[in-house]
LODO-188298 format. One record per residue (C-alpha): x, y, z. Coordinates in steps of 0.5 Angstrom, whole numbers, plus 500, padded with zeros to 3 digits. Layout:
<sites>
[site [X Y Z]]
...
</sites>
This chain:
<sites>
[site [954 895 390]]
[site [947 897 394]]
[site [946 892 400]]
[site [943 896 405]]
[site [938 902 406]]
[site [944 906 409]]
[site [948 904 402]]
[site [942 907 399]]
[site [942 913 403]]
[site [949 914 402]]
[site [950 913 394]]
[site [943 917 392]]
[site [945 923 397]]
[site [951 924 393]]
[site [948 923 386]]
[site [942 928 388]]
[site [947 933 390]]
[site [951 932 384]]
[site [945 932 379]]
[site [943 938 383]]
[site [949 942 382]]
[site [949 940 374]]
[site [943 943 373]]
[site [944 949 377]]
[site [951 950 374]]
[site [954 949 381]]
[site [960 945 378]]
[site [962 951 373]]
[site [960 947 367]]
[site [955 948 362]]
[site [951 942 360]]
[site [948 941 353]]
[site [943 936 353]]
[site [939 933 346]]
[site [933 930 346]]
[site [934 922 345]]
[site [927 920 343]]
[site [925 916 337]]
[site [922 922 333]]
[site [929 927 334]]
[site [933 921 333]]
[site [930 920 326]]
[site [932 927 325]]
[site [939 926 327]]
[site [940 928 334]]
[site [945 923 335]]
[site [949 926 330]]
[site [948 933 332]]
[site [951 930 339]]
[site [957 927 336]]
[site [958 934 332]]
[site [957 938 339]]
[site [963 933 342]]
[site [967 934 336]]
[site [966 942 335]]
[site [968 943 343]]
[site [974 939 342]]
[site [976 943 336]]
[site [975 949 340]]
[site [979 947 346]]
[site [972 947 350]]
[site [971 940 352]]
[site [973 941 359]]
[site [968 947 359]]
[site [961 943 357]]
[site [958 936 357]]
[site [954 933 352]]
[site [948 928 354]]
[site [942 925 351]]
[site [936 925 355]]
[site [929 923 354]]
[site [923 926 350]]
[site [922 933 351]]
[site [915 932 348]]
[site [914 938 343]]
[site [915 933 337]]
[site [913 938 332]]
[site [919 942 334]]
[site [925 937 335]]
[site [930 936 335]]
[site [931 940 341]]
[site [938 942 345]]
[site [937 945 352]]
[site [943 948 355]]
[site [944 948 363]]
[site [944 952 368]]
[site [941 958 364]]
[site [935 953 361]]
[site [936 956 354]]
[site [932 951 349]]
[site [933 951 342]]
[site [929 948 337]]
[site [929 945 330]]
[site [937 944 331]]
[site [941 942 325]]
[site [948 939 325]]
[site [950 946 321]]
[site [947 950 327]]
[site [952 946 332]]
[site [958 951 331]]
[site [954 957 332]]
[site [951 955 338]]
[site [958 953 341]]
[site [961 959 339]]
[site [955 964 341]]
[site [952 961 347]]
[site [958 956 350]]
[site [964 961 349]]
[site [961 968 349]]
[site [954 967 353]]
[site [950 970 347]]
[site [943 966 346]]
[site [942 964 338]]
[site [936 967 338]]
[site [934 965 331]]
[site [933 958 334]]
[site [929 960 339]]
[site [921 958 339]]
[site [917 964 337]]
[site [910 965 340]]
[site [905 964 334]]
[site [901 969 338]]
[site [905 975 341]]
[site [911 973 335]]
[site [916 974 341]]
[site [922 969 342]]
[site [922 965 348]]
[site [928 962 351]]
[site [925 958 357]]
[site [922 951 356]]
[site [917 953 362]]
[site [915 959 358]]
[site [912 956 352]]
[site [905 955 352]]
[site [905 948 350]]
[site [908 946 357]]
[site [905 951 361]]
[site [899 947 363]]
[site [903 940 363]]
[site [905 937 370]]
[site [910 931 369]]
[site [908 925 373]]
[site [909 919 369]]
[site [914 923 365]]
[site [918 925 371]]
[site [925 925 369]]
[site [924 925 361]]
[site [928 930 358]]
[site [932 931 364]]
[site [936 925 365]]
[site [940 920 361]]
[site [936 914 361]]
[site [942 910 360]]
[site [945 912 366]]
[site [942 909 373]]
[site [946 914 377]]
[site [942 920 374]]
[site [936 916 375]]
[site [938 915 382]]
[site [940 923 383]]
[site [933 924 380]]
[site [929 920 386]]
[site [929 914 383]]
[site [928 908 387]]
[site [926 912 393]]
[site [919 910 392]]
[site [921 902 393]]
[site [925 904 399]]
[site [919 907 403]]
[site [915 901 400]]
[site [920 896 403]]
[site [919 899 410]]
[site [911 898 410]]
[site [907 892 410]]
[site [905 889 403]]
[site [897 891 405]]
[site [900 898 407]]
[site [903 899 400]]
[site [896 896 397]]
[site [892 901 401]]
[site [897 907 399]]
[site [896 906 392]]
[site [888 905 393]]
[site [888 911 397]]
[site [891 915 391]]
[site [886 913 386]]
[site [890 911 381]]
[site [887 907 375]]
[site [890 903 370]]
[site [892 908 364]]
[site [892 902 359]]
[site [885 904 357]]
[site [880 900 362]]
[site [881 905 368]]
[site [880 899 373]]
[site [883 901 380]]
[site [890 899 380]]
[site [890 898 388]]
[site [884 893 387]]
[site [887 889 382]]
[site [893 888 386]]
[site [889 886 392]]
[site [886 881 388]]
[site [892 878 387]]
[site [895 879 394]]
[site [889 875 397]]
[site [890 869 393]]
[site [895 864 396]]
[site [900 861 391]]
[site [907 859 391]]
[site [909 864 385]]
[site [906 870 383]]
[site [908 875 377]]
[site [908 882 375]]
[site [907 884 367]]
[site [908 890 364]]
[site [904 891 358]]
[site [908 895 353]]
[site [905 893 347]]
[site [902 900 345]]
[site [899 899 338]]
[site [894 904 337]]
[site [895 908 331]]
[site [899 915 332]]
[site [900 913 340]]
[site [907 913 343]]
[site [906 915 350]]
[site [909 908 353]]
[site [915 908 348]]
[site [917 915 350]]
[site [916 913 358]]
[site [921 907 356]]
[site [926 911 352]]
[site [926 917 357]]
[site [926 914 364]]
[site [926 906 364]]
[site [928 905 371]]
[site [922 909 373]]
[site [918 903 370]]
[site [922 898 373]]
[site [921 901 380]]
[site [914 901 379]]
[site [914 893 377]]
[site [918 892 383]]
[site [914 895 388]]
[site [908 892 385]]
[site [911 885 386]]
[site [913 887 393]]
[site [906 889 394]]
[site [902 882 393]]
[site [908 877 393]]
[site [911 877 386]]
[site [918 875 385]]
[site [918 875 378]]
[site [916 881 373]]
[site [916 881 365]]
[site [916 886 360]]
[site [912 885 354]]
[site [914 891 349]]
[site [913 890 341]]
[site [920 889 337]]
[site [918 896 333]]
[site [921 900 339]]
[site [928 898 339]]
[site [930 904 342]]
[site [926 903 348]]
[site [928 895 348]]
[site [935 897 348]]
[site [935 902 354]]
[site [930 898 358]]
[site [935 892 357]]
[site [941 896 360]]
[site [937 899 365]]
[site [935 892 368]]
[site [942 890 367]]
[site [945 896 371]]
[site [939 895 377]]
[site [942 888 377]]
[site [949 890 378]]
[site [948 895 384]]
[site [943 890 387]]
[site [936 894 386]]
[site [934 888 382]]
[site [936 880 385]]
[site [936 877 392]]
[site [935 881 398]]
[site [934 888 395]]
[site [936 893 400]]
[site [938 888 405]]
[site [931 885 406]]
[site [928 878 405]]
[site [925 881 398]]
[site [927 878 392]]
[site [925 880 385]]
[site [928 879 378]]
[site [925 882 371]]
[site [925 879 364]]
[site [924 882 357]]
[site [920 879 352]]
[site [919 882 345]]
[site [912 882 341]]
[site [911 881 334]]
[site [906 887 333]]
[site [900 884 334]]
[site [895 889 336]]
[site [890 884 340]]
[site [896 883 344]]
[site [895 889 348]]
[site [889 885 351]]
[site [892 882 357]]
[site [890 875 356]]
[site [892 875 349]]
[site [899 878 352]]
[site [900 872 357]]
[site [899 867 352]]
[site [904 870 347]]
[site [909 871 353]]
[site [908 863 354]]
[site [910 862 347]]
[site [902 861 345]]
[site [899 864 339]]
[site [896 871 342]]
[site [889 870 342]]
[site [885 872 348]]
[site [882 867 354]]
[site [875 867 356]]
[site [874 871 363]]
[site [873 869 369]]
[site [878 867 371]]
[site [882 873 371]]
[site [889 874 371]]
[site [890 876 378]]
[site [887 870 380]]
[site [890 865 374]]
[site [894 869 369]]
[site [901 867 367]]
[site [902 860 367]]
[site [896 859 371]]
[site [899 863 377]]
[site [896 870 380]]
[site [899 875 375]]
[site [897 883 375]]
[site [898 886 368]]
[site [899 894 368]]
[site [901 898 363]]
[site [907 902 362]]
[site [904 909 364]]
[site [901 906 370]]
[site [907 903 373]]
[site [911 909 372]]
[site [906 913 376]]
[site [907 908 382]]
[site [914 911 384]]
[site [911 918 385]]
[site [906 915 389]]
[site [910 912 394]]
[site [916 917 394]]
[site [911 923 395]]
[site [905 920 398]]
[site [898 918 396]]
[site [895 925 398]]
[site [900 929 393]]
[site [898 924 387]]
[site [890 925 389]]
[site [890 932 390]]
[site [891 933 382]]
[site [885 930 377]]
[site [877 929 378]]
[site [873 926 384]]
[site [873 919 380]]
[site [880 920 376]]
[site [886 922 380]]
[site [893 924 377]]
[site [895 926 370]]
[site [894 923 363]]
[site [899 922 358]]
[site [896 923 351]]
[site [900 923 344]]
[site [897 929 341]]
[site [897 929 333]]
[site [893 930 327]]
[site [890 937 325]]
[site [893 941 330]]
[site [899 946 330]]
[site [903 943 336]]
[site [904 935 335]]
[site [907 932 341]]
[site [907 928 347]]
[site [903 931 353]]
[site [901 930 360]]
[site [896 934 363]]
[site [892 933 370]]
[site [885 929 369]]
[site [880 934 368]]
[site [883 938 363]]
[site [878 940 358]]
[site [879 938 351]]
[site [879 945 349]]
[site [885 946 353]]
[site [888 940 350]]
[site [887 942 343]]
[site [888 950 343]]
[site [892 952 349]]
[site [897 946 349]]
[site [896 944 342]]
[site [896 951 339]]
[site [889 950 335]]
[site [888 948 328]]
[site [893 949 322]]
[site [892 954 316]]
[site [885 957 319]]
[site [881 951 318]]
[site [875 949 323]]
[site [875 944 328]]
[site [871 938 326]]
[site [872 932 331]]
[site [877 929 336]]
[site [878 921 336]]
[site [880 919 343]]
[site [882 912 345]]
[site [884 910 338]]
[site [881 904 334]]
[site [877 903 340]]
[site [875 910 342]]
[site [870 915 338]]
[site [869 922 335]]
[site [868 928 340]]
[site [865 934 336]]
[site [865 942 338]]
[site [860 941 343]]
[site [864 937 347]]
[site [870 942 347]]
[site [869 944 354]]
[site [868 937 357]]
[site [873 935 362]]
[site [878 929 360]]
[site [877 923 365]]
[site [875 916 364]]
[site [868 916 366]]
[site [866 923 362]]
[site [869 921 356]]
[site [865 914 356]]
[site [859 918 357]]
[site [860 922 351]]
[site [861 916 347]]
[site [868 915 347]]
[site [874 913 351]]
[site [880 915 354]]
[site [884 909 351]]
[site [891 909 352]]
[site [892 916 350]]
[site [892 917 343]]
[site [888 924 341]]
[site [887 925 333]]
[site [885 932 331]]
[site [881 932 325]]
[site [879 939 321]]
[site [874 940 316]]
[site [878 937 310]]
[site [877 930 314]]
[site [871 925 311]]
[site [868 922 317]]
[site [866 916 313]]
[site [873 915 311]]
[site [875 916 318]]
[site [871 910 320]]
[site [873 906 314]]
[site [880 907 316]]
[site [879 905 323]]
[site [875 899 321]]
[site [881 897 316]]
[site [886 897 322]]
[site [881 892 326]]
[site [880 887 321]]
[site [887 887 320]]
[site [889 886 327]]
[site [883 881 329]]
[site [886 875 332]]
[site [880 871 329]]
[site [878 867 335]]
[site [871 869 335]]
[site [866 869 330]]
[site [863 876 331]]
[site [869 880 331]]
[site [872 875 325]]
[site [866 876 321]]
[site [862 882 323]]
[site [868 887 323]]
[site [869 884 315]]
[site [862 885 314]]
[site [862 892 317]]
[site [868 894 313]]
[site [865 892 306]]
[site [859 896 308]]
[site [863 902 309]]
[site [867 901 303]]
[site [861 901 299]]
[site [858 907 302]]
[site [865 911 300]]
[site [865 908 293]]
[site [858 911 292]]
[site [854 904 292]]
[site [851 904 299]]
[site [844 905 300]]
[site [840 907 306]]
[site [839 899 308]]
[site [846 899 308]]
[site [846 904 313]]
[site [841 900 317]]
[site [845 894 317]]
[site [851 897 319]]
[site [848 900 325]]
[site [845 893 327]]
[site [852 889 326]]
[site [855 894 330]]
[site [851 892 336]]
[site [852 885 335]]
[site [859 885 334]]
[site [859 889 341]]
[site [855 885 345]]
[site [858 878 343]]
[site [865 879 342]]
[site [870 875 346]]
[site [875 881 348]]
[site [875 888 348]]
[site [878 889 341]]
[site [871 886 338]]
[site [867 889 344]]
[site [870 896 342]]
[site [871 895 334]]
[site [864 899 332]]
[site [866 905 337]]
[site [868 909 331]]
[site [862 907 327]]
[site [857 909 332]]
[site [860 916 334]]
[site [861 918 327]]
[site [854 916 325]]
[site [851 919 331]]
[site [855 926 330]]
[site [856 926 322]]
[site [850 922 320]]
[site [849 927 314]]
[site [855 926 311]]
[site [853 918 311]]
[site [847 920 307]]
[site [851 925 303]]
[site [855 919 300]]
[site [849 915 300]]
[site [843 919 297]]
[site [847 925 293]]
[site [853 920 291]]
[site [858 926 294]]
[site [863 926 299]]
[site [863 933 302]]
[site [870 933 305]]
[site [872 931 298]]
[site [876 925 300]]
[site [873 919 297]]
[site [876 918 291]]
[site [870 915 287]]
[site [866 920 289]]
[site [869 926 287]]
[site [873 929 280]]
[site [878 935 279]]
[site [875 941 275]]
[site [880 946 272]]
[site [877 953 272]]
[site [878 956 265]]
[site [877 963 267]]
[site [883 962 272]]
[site [887 958 268]]
[site [893 961 264]]
[site [894 955 260]]
[site [901 954 262]]
[site [901 947 262]]
[site [905 946 269]]
[site [899 941 271]]
[site [900 937 265]]
[site [907 936 266]]
[site [906 933 273]]
[site [900 929 271]]
[site [902 921 272]]
[site [897 919 267]]
[site [897 924 262]]
[site [890 926 263]]
[site [891 933 262]]
[site [891 937 255]]
[site [891 944 252]]
[site [884 946 249]]
[site [883 952 245]]
[site [879 957 249]]
[site [877 965 248]]
[site [876 968 255]]
[site [874 975 257]]
[site [881 977 258]]
[site [882 974 251]]
[site [886 968 253]]
[site [887 963 247]]
[site [888 957 251]]
[site [886 953 257]]
[site [887 946 260]]
[site [882 940 261]]
[site [882 934 265]]
[site [880 927 262]]
[site [876 925 268]]
[site [876 918 266]]
[site [883 917 266]]
[site [884 922 272]]
[site [887 918 278]]
[site [885 924 283]]
[site [893 924 285]]
[site [893 931 287]]
[site [899 933 283]]
[site [896 938 279]]
[site [893 942 285]]
[site [899 942 288]]
[site [903 944 282]]
[site [898 950 280]]
[site [900 957 282]]
[site [894 960 280]]
[site [888 956 284]]
[site [885 954 278]]
[site [884 947 279]]
[site [879 944 285]]
[site [876 938 287]]
[site [868 938 286]]
</sites>
């Protein structure tokens, strides 16, 4: 039990030395760690761990190596990962059948299993060290500190990695000094709004109340986003520490984690972390012997996207329907149960311990003038290196997509990147050298959002992209205000009409007008930003909208009502494989006299064709194409 500052120093000093010895090999053991993020667990990393323990025991080597699950390594497209300390050898795409070879070669005979190393796509060289892989070279872990290194279910490893050192320092300062430290760091809310975190805390501090609350927004709902989930899975103690520091700073004694129930691994690890912190005295009464007390609670969300909006989230915690409240009053003045409440997202709170532990100067020296520190992105879509990325603010989109992301697969041409999820916008090639920060992305017609970054190539239809996001918004609108409830539905109807070849130029004018109406009159940010994907795609890809409306063609061959499949008789050999794969039997053999005296070819009945694409994937001669 840690009851005083002296207890804390004694225990963490020993744990830091233990963890350091483990990573450097001073304990004369090998330490095998496996990625325990959702992605790798879905690829059986827990079974791989069990197999390692089994093989080590079979070979009598269980006293020579330990096996542990850690948080996300980030490079999701190359998982599951296995890393071996102290030599830092990183194996990727590991299967259960690879375990015995790794133990036999690496653990017992100090020989690297080269076929499991990452291969640089440019130099074709095999890379054994994580930091030597291009994906990691330009990254800097602040919010993701400890993820991929420590066991997220063992508080001792978190303490050995510097956990709660920030809280210890905060408790030696006045409340105002802690707020000033966060203010000077330049930390802005990582949930999308970018509001200065210290200013929000200052508002709550200035309000007199008998009870105040801290709320952690873990209701991550953007399609393709998994930043907050990975932080909670990889180092939940860091987020708890950030919450406790926030509570001390403006006088709150209780905190609520609001995490969506679709994140069972994050929820279970967070629950364990809270329990462990309570057991050793870092949560509860008189923390570290001071008169400051703080307790954490966990609430599960049902997956409503609108509950990412802070006032809707507060309603949900209170047991009400998740719908936004009019503002003012803002939550920092009148929030949870009418008491002053600061709502900070997971990534924001994960940055707070770093600031208090290392000082505001260390955090502020990274980033741009108005956007300090780092930002975590979930990089996905048409990019080679899909995964979780944390980069300094000011990193350009080109660096994110090409240096870290490895460029576009299959030699395709980059078309756009959607940042900010359904609330953001598409940025084209002309913006690739723009630095990523809160204000710059907004000025270019997009936004930072919580950190989703979806890359698109020449095969994406931008009208269809806008329709996809509008379908999502329509499903997720709470329906409280008329502009969002009806306006988004009407915009979706127009987009659907255009993608089916039934649109008119008047529809396009109406779409633009509706976009501004919904944006200007909606109650919360969901409606106010709902039309951003439409605005940005019309601005940068108006020619595609016109092609759909005037020419009745989808240039990217995505919109099914505007395309058909064609078999080139000069390429077709009449093998019939396409006909056998066709689910609607719309492909038949026809007599045909080709220049090479071929006797038969295949033809498609376009009236029966459902454009499923099975014939294209089956044909080995490239004879079938979309037109």
